[in-house]
N, C-alpha and C positions, 0 to 999 in steps of 0.2 A: 222313563230317564229322569235322574234326580232333578230336585229342581235347584234355582241359585239361590243363595242366603243372602238377603238384603240386611246387613248390620246397623239398627238405628243408633246411631252414638248422640241423639238428643238435639237432632237437627231441626231445624223449622221446617225444611223440604221434603225429608226421608217419605213421607207422607206420597209428597208428588213422585218420587223416584218408585215406588209402588206401582202407582196409577199407571205411570208411563208404560212400566213393564208389562201391567196386564193388557193395556191396551194396544201393544205389540205383540202380544202372544207369548210373551217369555214369563216359565212358571216359576214364582219368586215368592219366599218366604220371608217374611221382617222378624226378627229377634233383636231383643235388647242386648246390648254389648256386656252384658254381666253374665251372660251365660257360658259356663266352663267349656272350654275349648274341647274335651274329649266328650261333650255333647254334641257339638258340632261335625266334629270329623267324622267322614264317611255317609255324611247324610245331603251332601251339597256338591255338584260338581263346578263351583263356583263361589265367590264370594263378593259382594259388592259392598265396602266400607262407604255410609254415607257420610253426611254432613255433621257438625256439634259445634257447640261452643268453645272447647280447648280440649288440649291435650291431656290436661290432667282427670277430665271426665271419660278419658277413650275404655277404661276398665280392660277387660279382654282382648280388645281390637288386636293391640299388636300380636296376640298371641295367636291368633287365625291365620297370619301370615305362615306360620309353620304347616300347617296343615297339606301341603303338598297339592292345592287345587289353584286356578288362576284366581286371581285378585284385583278387582277395580275398587280405585279409592277416589272419593268425591270432595272437594275442598278438605276438611278436616283428617279424610281418607288418606287423602294423597299425603296431608304431614306426618299422618302416624306412619305411613310406608316409608317415608324419604326417613325419619329420625331413629326408625327400627333400623334402618340400614346404613346407619353412620352421616344421614343427610343433616342439614341446619335449617330449622324454621325460625324465623324472625318475623317482627312485626313488618308488614308492607308501606309503602310510601303512600299508598292511598287510602286505603281502610273503608268500610262500609261496602255496601251492593251498590253495583252500577254495572254499565255496558262497557265493554272491551272489545276490541279489535284484537283479532288472535291470528299471528300466522302460523300455520303449519309447515313444520321442518321433516317431520318423516310422515309419510304416508301409508306406511303400516301397521298392523296389531289394529289398534282401537281406532287410530283416524283413517282409515282405508275409504277411501271414497269422498273426500272432503276435497274442496277446493284448497287452494294456496293461502286462502283469508277467510275467516270467520267472525260473524258476531256473536257476542255469549255474553252472558250475565254472570259476574264473578265479584267475591267478597274478597279483598285484598286486605283484611287485618292483619291476617298474617300470613307469609308466604313461605315457598321452599326457596330460601338462600342459596345454599347448596347441596347442590345434586348428590347424592350416595355414589358411591365409584359401582360399578356393574350397569348403570343405568345409562338409558341414551337420552337426550334432548328429543323429543316430538312437537313440542309447540312453545312459543315464546310471542310477548306483547312487549310495548315499550314501558309498560305500566310493571311487568313481574317476567324476568330470564327465565324461569324455568314455569311456564303455565300447563306443560303435560310431560311426564316423563315414563319410562316405561324399562323394563330388566325382560327383552324378550325371550332370556333362558329360563327363567322362573316364573313367566306368565304373568310378571305384577305391573300393573301400571295404575298411572293416577294423573287426574286433572283437576286444576286449581278452580275450574268454572263448573257451572252447575247446569248438564245437559238435559235435566228434566223439567226446566222450565219453559216457558212458551219465547222467551225474549233470546234464546241460545236457535243458534241456526242449527237445523235438523238434529238435533240434539238426540233424537231418537236411534242415529248412526251411531252413537258410541257404543249404546247398548246392545243394538244388533252386532257389530261387532265384536262385543264382547262373549255374546251368546254363542255366537261361532267357535272364538276360543277354546270357550269351556268345551263346546261338542268336541271339537278336533284334539282335546285334550284326554279323553275318555279313553 
């Protein structure tokens, strides 16, 4: 079976994502976001767009959304997804990293198996202000109206928070659910 591709967008937690995937026995390869899409195409069963400092440093990451495999965006990865499909990302009210209580509003896809409320660790320096057309709201908080979104038809999902850090409740579940989605897509 092909591995999952983890795209390093120069974020400080991308190595933690890789470690969590290894710990829960999900085969993944990390690449820099400057790898041309034609070198990525056909080599992976899914793509995780990791976090990073800014959309300006996303390089080829938006192009990977056109490769026809399931995609999971984390923090900046979510912003790449939202802007690529016509949504809007702006500075958040809170900024910086911290704990957030998130309400799960759709328990399917990447959030299957979660309770109605979870504690997560997130940065809200930037956040999705307008969700792109064709996407469904999966989770929200009193800080951010679009904590998680998904397009079930395209198998593209994104979360504002960092499931790979220990401060996030059962963060591994996001990756296990995404792994299942990639296998169902084969």
